[in-house]
PAVEXKOL-926852 format. One record per residue: residue in three letters; z, x, y of N, C-alpha, C, CB in turn; chain. Coordinates in Angstrom, 3 decimals, padded with zeros to 6 digits. Atoms other than C-alpha are relative to their C-alpha. Glycine has a CB too. Layout:
REM PAVEXKOL-926852
+------+----------+----------+----------+----------+----------+----------+----------+----------+----------+----------+----------+----------+-------+
! rest !     n_pz !     n_px !     n_py !    ca_pz !    ca_px !    ca_py !     c_pz !     c_px !     c_py !    cb_pz !    cb_px !    cb_py ! kette !
+------+----------+----------+----------+----------+----------+----------+----------+----------+----------+----------+----------+----------+-------+
!  ALA !        Z !        X !        Y !        Z !        X !        Y !        Z !        X !        Y !        Z !        X !        Y !     A !
...
+------+----------+----------+----------+----------+----------+----------+----------+----------+----------+----------+----------+----------+-------+
REM end
This chain:
REM PAVEXKOL-926852
+------+----------+----------+----------+----------+----------+----------+----------+----------+----------+----------+----------+----------+-------+
! rest !     n_pz !     n_px !     n_py !    ca_pz !    ca_px !    ca_py !     c_pz !     c_px !     c_py !    cb_pz !    cb_px !    cb_py ! kette !
+------+----------+----------+----------+----------+----------+----------+----------+----------+----------+----------+----------+----------+-------+
!  MET ! -001.074 ! -000.912 !  000.040 ! -029.254 ! -006.364 !  026.079 !  000.976 ! -000.368 !  001.051 ! -000.467 !  001.397 !  000.157 !     A !
!  ARG ! -000.812 !  000.281 ! -001.169 ! -027.914 ! -007.364 !  029.546 !  000.745 ! -001.397 ! -000.371 ! -000.954 ! -000.088 !  001.403 !     A !
!  ALA ! -000.748 !  001.189 !  000.255 ! -027.146 ! -010.909 !  028.216 !  000.934 !  000.193 ! -001.093 ! -000.866 ! -001.117 ! -000.286 !     A !
!  SER ! -000.981 ! -000.221 !  001.096 ! -025.171 ! -009.692 !  025.178 !  001.109 !  000.617 !  000.788 ! -000.538 !  000.951 ! -001.258 !     A !
!  ILE ! -001.045 ! -000.821 ! -000.769 ! -023.199 ! -007.329 !  027.601 !  000.922 ! -001.089 !  000.627 ! -000.693 !  001.024 !  001.203 !     A !
!  VAL ! -000.739 !  000.993 ! -000.756 ! -022.325 ! -010.460 !  029.752 !  000.691 ! -000.906 ! -000.886 ! -000.866 ! -000.759 !  000.898 !     A !
!  LEU ! -000.525 !  000.759 !  000.882 ! -021.559 ! -012.593 !  026.830 !  001.223 !  000.646 ! -000.612 ! -000.965 ! -000.340 ! -000.909 !     A !
!  ALA ! -001.079 ! -000.814 !  000.453 ! -019.339 ! -009.867 !  025.435 !  001.135 ! -000.102 !  001.079 ! -000.485 !  001.495 ! -000.237 !     A !
!  LEU ! -000.995 !  000.111 ! -001.266 ! -017.415 ! -009.747 !  028.920 !  000.605 ! -001.348 !  000.054 ! -000.752 !  000.251 !  001.432 !     A !
!  VAL ! -000.432 !  001.124 ! -000.252 ! -016.981 ! -013.425 !  029.208 !  000.779 ! -000.439 ! -001.308 ! -001.098 ! -000.845 !  000.449 !     A !
!  ALA ! -000.760 !  000.269 !  001.115 ! -015.754 ! -013.647 !  025.499 !  001.315 !  000.726 !  000.090 ! -000.738 !  000.349 ! -001.210 !     A !
!  SER ! -001.184 ! -000.850 ! -000.080 ! -013.342 ! -010.849 !  026.150 !  000.986 ! -000.714 !  001.020 ! -000.397 !  001.527 !  000.473 !     A !
!  ALA ! -000.984 !  000.720 ! -000.949 ! -011.953 ! -012.722 !  029.343 !  000.555 ! -001.322 ! -000.389 ! -000.636 ! -000.224 !  001.274 !     A !
!  LEU ! -000.601 !  001.323 !  000.472 ! -011.484 ! -015.954 !  027.514 !  001.024 !  000.333 ! -001.098 ! -001.151 ! -001.035 ! -000.580 !     A !
!  MET ! -000.954 ! -000.442 !  000.912 ! -009.556 ! -014.134 !  024.797 !  001.146 !  000.340 !  000.596 ! -000.412 !  001.007 ! -000.734 !     A !
!  SER ! -001.136 ! -000.637 ! -000.592 ! -007.382 ! -012.377 !  027.126 !  000.954 ! -001.190 !  000.752 ! -000.561 !  001.175 !  001.071 !     A !
!  SER ! -000.577 !  001.129 ! -000.598 ! -006.640 ! -015.776 !  028.788 !  001.056 ! -000.657 ! -000.907 ! -001.069 ! -000.959 !  000.357 !     A !
!  CYS ! -000.794 !  000.599 !  001.129 ! -004.709 ! -016.636 !  025.520 !  000.839 !  001.281 ! -000.364 ! -000.973 ! -000.649 ! -001.330 !     A !
!  ALA ! -000.533 ! -001.216 !  000.364 ! -002.939 ! -013.218 !  025.724 !  001.329 ! -000.156 ! -000.743 !  000.145 !  000.826 !  001.187 !     A !
!  HIS ! -001.454 ! -000.310 !  000.643 !  000.089 ! -012.213 !  023.468 !  000.149 !  001.419 ! -000.153 !  000.241 ! -000.665 ! -001.458 !     A !
!  LEU ! -000.409 ! -001.478 !  000.090 !  001.980 ! -009.126 !  022.909 ! -000.785 !  000.714 ! -001.166 !  001.623 !  000.134 ! -000.266 !     A !
!  PRO !  000.422 ! -000.784 !  001.122 !  000.488 ! -006.445 !  020.652 !  000.920 ! -000.103 ! -001.139 ! -000.149 !  001.381 !  000.374 !     A !
!  GLY ! -000.796 !  000.111 !  001.164 !  001.534 ! -006.958 !  017.013 !  000.712 ! -001.222 ! -000.129 !  000.888 !  001.021 ! -000.071 !     A !
!  GLN ! -000.709 !  001.256 !  000.000 !  002.921 ! -010.413 !  017.600 ! -001.119 ! -001.210 ! -000.211 !  000.855 ! -000.146 !  001.432 !     A !
!  GLN !  001.098 !  001.126 !  000.324 !  000.908 ! -013.537 !  016.241 !  000.405 ! -001.050 !  000.949 ! -000.022 ! -000.602 ! -001.636 !     A !
!  PRO ! -000.318 !  000.969 ! -000.952 !  000.881 ! -016.553 !  018.607 !  001.221 ! -000.803 ! -000.756 ! -001.352 ! -000.935 !  000.407 !     A !
!  ARG ! -001.092 !  000.876 !  000.466 !  003.066 ! -018.591 !  016.045 !  001.346 !  000.675 !  000.010 ! -000.285 ! -000.492 ! -001.386 !     A !
!  GLU ! -001.257 ! -000.746 ! -000.437 !  005.874 ! -015.829 !  016.395 !  000.360 ! -000.022 !  001.310 ! -000.055 !  001.304 ! -000.288 !     A !
!  LEU ! -000.243 !  000.013 ! -001.420 !  005.598 ! -015.853 !  019.994 !  000.552 ! -001.410 !  000.423 ! -001.325 !  000.357 !  000.774 !     A !
!  LEU ! -000.447 !  001.261 ! -000.465 !  006.083 ! -019.558 !  020.204 !  001.465 ! -000.410 ! -000.416 ! -000.957 ! -001.001 ! -000.481 !     A !
!  VAL ! -001.214 !  000.212 !  000.332 !  009.300 ! -019.458 !  018.368 !  001.065 !  000.330 !  000.853 !  000.156 !  000.509 ! -001.014 !     A !
!  GLY ! -001.071 ! -000.289 ! -000.935 !  012.336 ! -019.708 !  020.504 !  000.092 ! -001.336 !  000.998 ! -000.337 !  001.460 !  000.840 !     A !
!  GLN ! -000.246 !  001.107 ! -000.997 !  013.511 ! -021.878 !  023.499 ! -000.669 !  000.092 !  001.213 !  001.338 ! -000.117 !  000.329 !     A !
!  TRP !  000.784 ! -000.020 ! -000.966 !  011.411 ! -022.866 !  026.242 !  000.426 ! -001.127 !  001.063 ! -001.321 ! -000.105 ! -000.535 !     A !
!  GLN ! -000.348 !  000.991 ! -000.991 !  012.174 ! -024.778 !  029.563 ! -001.018 ! -000.104 !  001.144 !  001.349 !  000.313 !  000.554 !     A !
!  HIS !  000.992 !  000.515 ! -001.083 !  009.998 ! -026.737 !  032.076 !  000.767 ! -000.742 !  000.900 ! -001.178 ! -000.895 ! -000.530 !     A !
!  LYS ! -000.663 !  000.646 ! -000.977 !  011.497 ! -027.769 !  035.442 ! -001.026 ! -000.496 !  001.002 !  001.026 !  000.872 !  000.592 !     A !
!  ALA !  000.810 !  000.550 ! -000.856 !  009.817 ! -030.157 !  037.734 !  000.807 ! -000.871 !  001.099 ! -000.978 ! -000.764 ! -000.779 !     A !
!  LYS ! -000.761 !  000.744 ! -001.279 !  010.934 ! -031.520 !  041.474 ! -001.069 ! -000.748 !  000.545 !  000.689 !  001.019 !  001.227 !     A !
!  VAL !  000.883 !  000.907 ! -000.833 !  009.276 ! -034.479 !  043.068 !  000.950 ! -000.717 !  000.839 ! -000.919 ! -001.019 ! -000.852 !     A !
!  LEU ! -000.643 !  000.720 ! -000.927 !  010.591 ! -035.900 !  046.219 !  001.530 ! -000.174 ! -000.092 ! -000.594 ! -001.175 !  000.000 !     A !
!  GLY ! -001.469 ! -000.114 !  000.084 !  014.249 ! -034.693 !  045.540 !  000.528 ! -000.320 ! -001.447 !  000.661 ! -000.976 !  001.043 !     A !
!  ASP ! -000.485 !  000.382 !  001.379 !  014.316 ! -036.011 !  041.877 ! -000.565 !  001.212 ! -000.819 ! -000.575 ! -001.557 ! -000.557 !     A !
!  SER !  000.294 ! -001.071 !  000.779 !  014.159 ! -033.380 !  039.078 !  000.054 ! -000.458 ! -001.394 !  000.881 !  001.120 !  000.268 !     A !
!  LYS !  000.051 !  000.157 !  001.359 !  013.340 ! -033.212 !  035.516 ! -000.015 !  001.197 ! -000.831 ! -001.046 ! -000.723 ! -000.287 !     A !
!  THR !  000.085 ! -001.461 !  000.712 !  014.030 ! -030.260 !  033.065 ! -000.230 ! -000.587 ! -001.370 !  001.486 !  001.120 !  000.112 !     A !
!  SER !  000.295 !  000.233 !  001.403 !  012.601 ! -030.461 !  029.546 !  000.216 !  001.249 ! -000.793 ! -001.413 ! -000.495 ! -000.182 !     A !
!  VAL ! -000.197 ! -001.298 !  000.787 !  013.706 ! -027.952 !  026.817 ! -000.450 ! -000.066 ! -001.446 !  001.480 !  000.400 !  000.003 !     A !
!  TRP !  000.694 ! -000.071 !  001.419 !  011.681 ! -027.298 !  023.626 !  000.585 !  001.096 ! -000.806 ! -001.583 !  000.258 !  000.098 !     A !
!  VAL ! -000.534 ! -001.046 !  000.821 !  013.243 ! -025.391 !  020.780 ! -000.954 !  000.055 ! -001.187 !  001.516 ! -000.262 ! -000.422 !     A !
!  PHE !  000.864 ! -000.123 !  001.117 !  010.513 ! -024.215 !  018.250 !  000.680 !  000.923 ! -000.938 ! -001.391 !  000.487 !  000.385 !     A !
!  ALA ! -000.594 ! -000.893 !  000.929 !  012.079 ! -022.845 !  015.041 ! -000.981 !  000.518 ! -000.945 !  001.078 ! -000.630 ! -000.705 !     A !
!  SER !  000.901 ! -000.723 !  000.727 !  010.425 ! -020.528 !  012.746 ! -000.377 ! -000.771 ! -001.469 !  000.638 !  001.440 ! -000.183 !     A !
!  ASP !  000.221 !  000.806 !  001.404 !  010.610 ! -023.081 !  009.637 ! -000.993 ! -001.100 !  000.444 !  001.519 ! -000.732 ! -000.713 !     A !
!  GLY !  001.043 !  000.873 ! -000.359 !  008.041 ! -025.255 !  011.756 !  000.680 ! -001.286 !  000.446 ! -001.003 ! -000.215 ! -001.164 !     A !
!  SER ! -000.549 !  001.184 ! -000.709 !  010.590 ! -027.817 !  013.242 !  000.249 !  000.266 !  001.447 !  001.287 ! -000.456 ! -000.637 !     A !
!  PHE ! -000.177 ! -000.033 ! -001.363 !  011.254 ! -028.564 !  016.796 !  001.084 ! -001.023 !  000.438 ! -001.307 ! -000.243 !  000.664 !     A !
!  THR ! -000.853 !  001.071 ! -000.668 !  013.813 ! -030.312 !  019.054 ! -000.406 !  000.077 !  001.419 !  001.618 !  000.213 ! -000.172 !     A !
!  LEU !  000.200 !  000.297 ! -001.345 !  012.951 ! -031.649 !  022.456 !  001.039 ! -000.699 !  000.664 ! -001.110 ! -000.683 !  000.144 !     A !
!  THR ! -000.971 !  000.810 ! -000.751 !  015.601 ! -032.580 !  024.858 ! -000.267 !  000.272 !  001.534 !  001.538 !  000.376 ! -000.431 !     A !
!  GLY !  000.329 ! -000.019 ! -001.361 !  015.751 ! -033.040 !  028.608 !  001.052 ! -000.670 !  000.767 ! -001.297 ! -000.608 !  000.242 !     A !
!  LEU ! -000.951 !  000.586 ! -000.938 !  017.626 ! -034.103 !  031.647 ! -000.749 ! -000.339 !  001.174 !  001.160 !  000.912 !  000.342 !     A !
!  ALA !  000.747 !  000.373 ! -001.214 !  016.446 ! -036.181 !  034.628 !  001.155 ! -000.362 !  001.035 ! -001.081 ! -001.285 ! -000.278 !     A !
!  LYS ! -000.814 !  000.282 ! -001.086 !  018.145 ! -036.328 !  038.031 ! -000.668 ! -000.885 !  000.994 !  000.425 !  001.212 !  000.610 !     A !
!  THR !  000.709 !  000.938 ! -000.907 !  017.284 ! -039.289 !  040.216 !  000.940 ! -000.584 !  000.856 ! -000.751 ! -001.067 ! -000.703 !     A !
!  ARG ! -000.813 !  000.487 ! -000.922 !  018.991 ! -040.247 !  043.286 !  001.571 !  000.384 ! -000.175 ! -000.231 ! -001.411 ! -000.009 !     A !
!  GLY ! -001.397 ! -000.566 !  000.363 !  022.154 ! -038.201 !  042.433 !  000.653 ! -000.556 ! -001.309 !  000.990 ! -000.305 !  001.170 !     A !
!  MET ! -000.605 !  000.605 !  001.343 !  022.529 ! -039.859 !  038.950 ! -000.910 !  000.943 ! -001.016 ! -000.261 ! -001.924 ! -000.225 !     A !
!  SER !  000.473 ! -000.704 !  001.102 !  021.893 ! -037.738 !  035.769 ! -000.112 ! -000.777 ! -001.248 !  000.802 !  001.092 ! -000.210 !     A !
!  ALA !  000.158 !  000.680 !  001.331 !  020.475 ! -038.962 !  032.482 ! -000.781 !  000.970 ! -001.035 ! -000.829 ! -001.420 !  000.202 !     A !
!  ALA !  000.408 ! -000.767 !  001.091 !  020.017 ! -036.974 !  029.346 ! -000.963 ! -000.810 ! -000.830 !  001.175 !  000.457 ! -000.794 !     A !
!  TYR !  000.816 !  000.555 !  000.931 !  017.107 ! -037.807 !  027.027 !  000.523 !  000.098 ! -001.214 ! -001.192 !  000.491 !  000.006 !     A !
!  VAL ! -000.347 !  000.006 !  001.416 !  017.671 ! -038.856 !  023.573 ! -000.814 !  001.234 ! -000.622 ! -000.382 ! -001.469 ! -000.715 !     A !
!  PRO !  000.584 ! -001.080 !  000.624 !  016.813 ! -035.656 !  021.631 ! -001.105 ! -000.586 ! -001.005 !  001.112 !  000.871 ! -000.706 !     A !
!  GLU !  000.928 !  000.364 !  000.896 !  013.522 ! -035.815 !  019.781 ! -000.389 !  000.994 ! -000.992 ! -001.048 ! -000.410 !  000.648 !     A !
!  LEU !  000.031 ! -001.027 !  000.930 !  013.019 ! -034.012 !  016.565 ! -001.471 ! -000.029 ! -000.847 !  001.302 ! -000.181 ! -000.952 !     A !
!  GLY !  001.370 !  000.157 !  000.784 !  009.836 ! -033.216 !  014.440 ! -000.305 !  001.455 ! -000.384 ! -001.313 ! -000.709 !  000.952 !     A !
!  THR !  000.543 ! -001.287 !  000.456 !  007.581 ! -030.371 !  012.879 ! -001.154 !  000.252 !  000.956 ! -000.468 ! -000.015 ! -001.562 !     A !
!  TRP !  001.322 ! -000.513 ! -000.750 !  004.899 ! -028.303 !  014.442 ! -000.761 !  000.873 ! -000.720 !  000.258 !  000.707 !  001.261 !     A !
!  THR !  000.954 ! -000.907 !  000.702 !  001.895 ! -026.372 !  013.399 ! -000.905 !  000.584 !  001.231 ! -000.942 ! -000.855 ! -001.218 !     A !
!  LEU !  000.807 ! -000.683 ! -000.894 ! -000.168 ! -023.964 !  015.247 ! -001.457 !  000.524 ! -000.598 !  000.839 !  001.145 !  000.498 !     A !
!  ASN !  001.120 ! -000.486 !  000.614 ! -003.789 ! -023.520 !  014.488 ! -000.932 !  000.524 !  001.141 ! -000.642 ! -001.084 ! -000.888 !     A !
!  ALA !  000.692 ! -000.722 ! -001.211 ! -005.623 ! -021.047 !  016.912 !  000.614 ! -000.484 !  001.172 ! -001.559 ! -000.233 !  000.117 !     A !
!  SER ! -000.559 !  000.411 ! -001.235 ! -004.988 ! -022.664 !  020.225 !  000.372 ! -001.453 !  000.055 ! -000.915 !  000.303 !  001.056 !     A !
!  THR ! -000.367 !  001.432 !  000.000 ! -004.161 ! -026.129 !  018.976 !  001.459 !  000.023 ! -000.551 ! -001.041 ! -000.944 ! -000.925 !     A !
!  LEU ! -001.349 !  000.344 !  000.449 ! -000.390 ! -027.174 !  018.728 !  000.062 ! -001.456 ! -000.308 !  001.052 !  000.366 !  001.044 !     A !
!  GLU ! -000.230 !  001.508 !  000.531 !  000.286 ! -030.252 !  016.612 !  001.353 ! -000.343 ! -000.080 ! -000.564 ! -000.262 ! -001.402 !     A !
!  LEU ! -001.504 !  000.443 !  000.153 !  003.659 ! -031.925 !  017.015 ! -000.040 ! -001.313 ! -000.632 !  000.831 ! -000.099 !  001.415 !     A !
!  ARG ! -000.391 !  001.105 !  000.745 !  004.751 ! -034.390 !  014.467 !  001.305 ! -000.482 !  000.277 ! -000.097 !  000.262 ! -001.303 !     A !
!  TYR ! -001.345 !  000.430 ! -000.189 !  007.634 ! -036.369 !  015.730 !  000.676 ! -000.770 ! -001.097 !  000.038 ! -000.763 !  001.133 !     A !
!  LEU ! -000.640 !  000.684 !  001.031 !  010.026 ! -037.870 !  013.287 !  000.214 ! -001.538 !  000.643 !  001.428 !  000.812 ! -000.444 !     A !
!  PRO ! -000.272 !  001.389 ! -000.420 !  010.447 ! -041.662 !  013.400 !  001.387 ! -000.141 !  000.674 ! -000.084 ! -000.945 ! -001.224 !     A !
!  SER ! -001.306 !  000.264 ! -000.556 !  013.198 ! -042.912 !  015.833 !  000.024 ! -001.454 !  000.496 !  000.335 !  001.005 !  001.150 !     A !
!  THR ! -000.239 !  001.362 ! -000.562 !  014.605 ! -046.186 !  016.762 !  000.246 !  000.055 !  001.469 !  001.186 ! -000.679 ! -000.678 !     A !
!  SER ! -000.170 !  000.048 ! -001.454 !  014.347 ! -047.093 !  020.299 !  001.469 ! -000.821 !  000.311 ! -001.385 ! -000.798 !  000.698 !     A !
!  PRO ! -001.272 !  000.770 ! -000.307 !  017.516 ! -048.475 !  022.188 ! -000.059 ! -001.623 ! -000.131 !  000.407 !  000.355 !  001.474 !     A !
!  ASP !  000.068 !  001.382 !  000.175 !  016.134 ! -051.993 !  022.018 ! -000.106 ! -000.488 ! -001.501 ! -001.140 ! -000.472 !  000.779 !     A !
!  GLY ! -000.122 !  000.304 !  001.466 !  016.172 ! -051.942 !  018.271 ! -001.305 ! -000.153 ! -000.679 !  000.784 ! -001.252 ! -000.224 !     A !
!  THR !  001.365 !  000.187 !  000.629 !  012.368 ! -051.893 !  017.598 ! -000.066 !  000.957 ! -001.266 ! -001.228 !  000.358 !  001.095 !     A !
!  PRO !  000.060 ! -000.963 !  001.151 !  011.476 ! -050.241 !  014.262 ! -000.463 !  001.266 !  000.286 ! -000.793 ! -000.459 ! -001.024 !     A !
!  PRO !  000.411 ! -001.299 ! -000.288 !  011.122 ! -046.658 !  013.978 ! -001.459 !  000.139 ! -000.104 !  000.657 !  000.933 ! -000.852 !     A !
!  VAL !  001.308 ! -000.322 !  000.054 !  007.719 ! -045.195 !  014.652 ! -000.098 !  001.515 !  000.133 ! -000.762 ! -000.740 !  001.032 !     A !
!  ALA !  000.266 ! -001.451 !  000.168 !  006.433 ! -041.665 !  013.794 ! -001.270 !  000.077 !  001.006 ! -000.322 !  000.502 ! -001.702 !     A !
!  ARG !  001.086 ! -000.225 ! -000.753 !  003.888 ! -040.237 !  016.181 ! -000.418 !  001.504 !  000.068 !  000.259 ! -000.544 !  001.288 !     A !
!  THR !  000.687 ! -001.490 ! -000.145 !  001.612 ! -037.100 !  016.487 ! -000.543 !  000.154 !  001.244 ! -001.165 !  000.311 ! -001.001 !     A !
!  GLU !  000.628 ! -000.331 ! -001.181 !  000.615 ! -035.448 !  019.591 ! -000.618 !  001.394 !  000.017 !  000.935 ! -000.146 !  001.053 !     A !
!  THR !  000.879 ! -001.272 ! -000.132 ! -002.018 ! -032.624 !  020.045 ! -000.051 !  000.599 !  001.260 ! -001.359 ! -000.243 ! -000.338 !     A !
!  ARG !  000.106 ! -000.674 ! -001.321 ! -001.730 ! -030.071 !  022.659 ! -000.856 !  001.345 ! -000.043 !  001.455 !  000.317 !  000.520 !     A !
!  ARG !  000.809 ! -001.394 ! -000.174 ! -003.959 ! -026.961 !  023.790 !  000.957 !  001.011 !  000.541 ! -001.314 ! -000.107 !  001.060 !     A !
!  ILE ! -000.613 ! -001.204 ! -000.568 ! -002.262 ! -023.642 !  024.239 ! -000.974 !  000.616 !  001.038 !  000.350 !  001.043 ! -001.143 !     A !
!  VAL !  000.680 ! -000.754 ! -001.073 ! -003.481 ! -022.312 !  027.575 !  000.325 !  001.384 !  000.162 !  000.233 ! -000.588 !  001.212 !     A !
!  LYS ! -000.535 ! -001.330 ! -000.139 ! -001.274 ! -019.358 !  027.775 !  001.247 !  000.131 ! -000.903 !  000.340 !  000.302 !  001.492 !     A !
!  LEU ! -001.214 ! -000.237 !  000.783 !  001.183 ! -017.778 !  025.446 !  000.350 !  001.490 ! -000.106 ! -000.164 ! -000.587 ! -001.393 !     A !
!  THR ! -000.567 ! -001.341 ! -000.057 !  003.127 ! -014.574 !  026.376 !  001.443 ! -000.006 ! -000.486 ! -000.079 !  000.557 !  001.425 !     A !
!  ASP ! -001.527 ! -000.105 !  000.440 !  006.738 ! -013.451 !  025.566 !  000.774 ! -000.811 !  000.928 !  000.599 !  001.523 !  000.017 !     A !
!  GLU ! -000.834 !  000.826 ! -000.901 !  007.890 ! -015.132 !  028.656 ! -000.476 ! -001.341 !  000.626 !  000.328 !  000.810 !  001.055 !     A !
!  GLU !  000.757 !  001.179 ! -000.618 !  005.411 ! -017.978 !  029.510 ! -000.790 ! -000.698 ! -001.074 ! -000.991 !  000.466 !  001.166 !     A !
!  PHE !  000.887 !  000.889 !  000.823 !  003.966 ! -020.839 !  027.533 ! -000.576 ! -001.059 !  000.842 !  000.753 ! -000.644 ! -001.172 !     A !
!  VAL !  000.776 !  001.082 ! -000.572 !  001.364 ! -023.052 !  029.025 ! -000.852 ! -000.819 ! -000.763 ! -000.734 !  000.458 !  000.905 !     A !
!  THR !  000.540 !  000.902 !  000.864 !  000.224 ! -026.080 !  027.490 ! -000.795 ! -001.157 !  000.695 !  001.071 ! -000.506 ! -000.812 !     A !
!  ALA !  000.614 !  001.112 ! -000.656 ! -002.272 ! -028.821 !  028.282 ! -000.260 ! -001.172 ! -001.085 ! -001.359 !  000.490 !  000.708 !     A !
!  ASP !  000.255 !  001.115 !  000.899 ! -002.400 ! -032.387 !  026.870 ! -001.571 ! -000.250 ! -000.439 !  000.550 ! -001.256 !  000.710 !     A !
!  ALA !  001.457 !  000.034 !  000.542 ! -005.577 ! -033.073 !  024.635 ! -000.759 ! -001.153 !  000.753 ! -000.038 ! -000.277 ! -001.679 !     A !
!  LYS !  000.733 !  001.139 ! -000.505 ! -006.374 ! -036.368 !  026.327 ! -000.363 !  000.369 !  001.532 !  000.907 ! -001.394 ! -000.143 !     A !
!  TYR !  000.139 ! -000.051 ! -001.381 ! -006.038 ! -035.559 !  030.147 ! -000.151 !  001.533 !  000.538 !  001.221 ! -000.723 !  000.613 !     A !
!  GLY !  000.058 ! -001.362 ! -000.328 ! -005.850 ! -031.767 !  030.245 !  001.046 !  000.429 !  001.016 ! -001.324 !  000.307 !  000.482 !     A !
!  ILE ! -000.966 ! -000.257 ! -001.026 ! -002.686 ! -031.896 !  032.340 !  000.752 !  001.161 ! -000.546 !  000.919 ! -001.238 !  000.336 !     A !
!  GLU ! -000.669 ! -001.195 !  000.353 ! -000.947 ! -028.449 !  032.107 !  001.349 !  000.000 !  000.380 ! -000.613 !  001.104 !  000.534 !     A !
!  LEU ! -001.514 ! -000.196 ! -000.186 !  002.703 ! -027.812 !  031.880 !  000.468 !  001.515 ! -000.339 !  000.811 ! -001.056 ! -000.995 !     A !
!  ALA ! -000.443 ! -001.525 !  000.210 !  004.313 ! -024.307 !  032.164 !  001.352 !  000.044 ! -000.200 ! -000.307 !  000.956 !  001.180 !     A !
!  TYR ! -001.428 ! -000.064 !  000.511 !  007.454 ! -023.416 !  030.304 !  000.306 !  001.523 !  000.098 !  000.189 ! -000.614 ! -001.599 !     A !
!  ARG ! -000.720 ! -001.368 ! -000.047 !  009.674 ! -020.307 !  030.673 !  000.907 !  000.175 ! -001.117 !  000.814 !  000.188 !  001.281 !     A !
!  ARG ! -001.054 ! -000.143 !  001.112 !  011.550 ! -018.722 !  027.760 !  001.312 !  000.273 !  000.568 ! -000.336 !  001.134 ! -000.996 !     A !
!  VAL ! -001.397 !  000.031 ! -000.333 !  015.129 ! -019.166 !  028.045 !  000.936 !  000.458 ! -001.273 !  000.353 ! -001.483 !  000.487 !     A !
!  ALA ! -000.938 ! -000.576 !  001.137 !  018.028 ! -017.356 !  025.988 !  000.642 ! -001.319 ! -000.584 !  001.257 !  001.147 !  000.606 !     A !
!  PRO ! -000.687 !  000.982 !  000.853 !  019.557 ! -019.691 !  023.311 !  001.387 ! -000.096 !  000.610 !  000.037 !  000.426 ! -001.570 !     A !
!  GLN ! -001.500 !  000.212 ! -000.446 !  022.995 ! -021.140 !  024.498 !  000.888 ! -000.277 ! -001.065 !  000.169 ! -001.132 !  000.961 !     A !
+------+----------+----------+----------+----------+----------+----------+----------+----------+----------+----------+----------+----------+-------+
REM end
C-alpha cells in the first residue's frame, strides 16, 4: 500500500513538471513565438522560434560579437509533438558555399511547457534551453 502511494506521488510530480494550462493541449501551447537569449563574455545570441498551428516553423536569430551583428539565415520546416517529444524536420537549404541542399531532422525533449515558458533539451546531450513567449511583431 505504501509503495503504491509513493509511486502515485512520484508519477504526479513527474506529470506536473510538464505542466500546461488547464484546457490547453501541449500542441496548442507550443504554437506562437518564443525567444531564447544567451550572453557569454560580452557576446550575445538571440534565437526566435515561431511555431504555427499548421505544423510549420521558422527559426531566426541574431548574434552580436565584438560589436558586430549578424542575422542568421532563416530556417524553415515542419514540426510534430508526440507526448514530450518534439520532432523538427528542416526544409533543405543551400549553404552559402554552394553545397547541395540537405534536409535534416532534429528530435528534442520538452522539459517544461507553460503559457509563458518553453524548456527543451536536445536528445543527444540533454542540454536544456529555455525560451520565453514573445508577442508577434
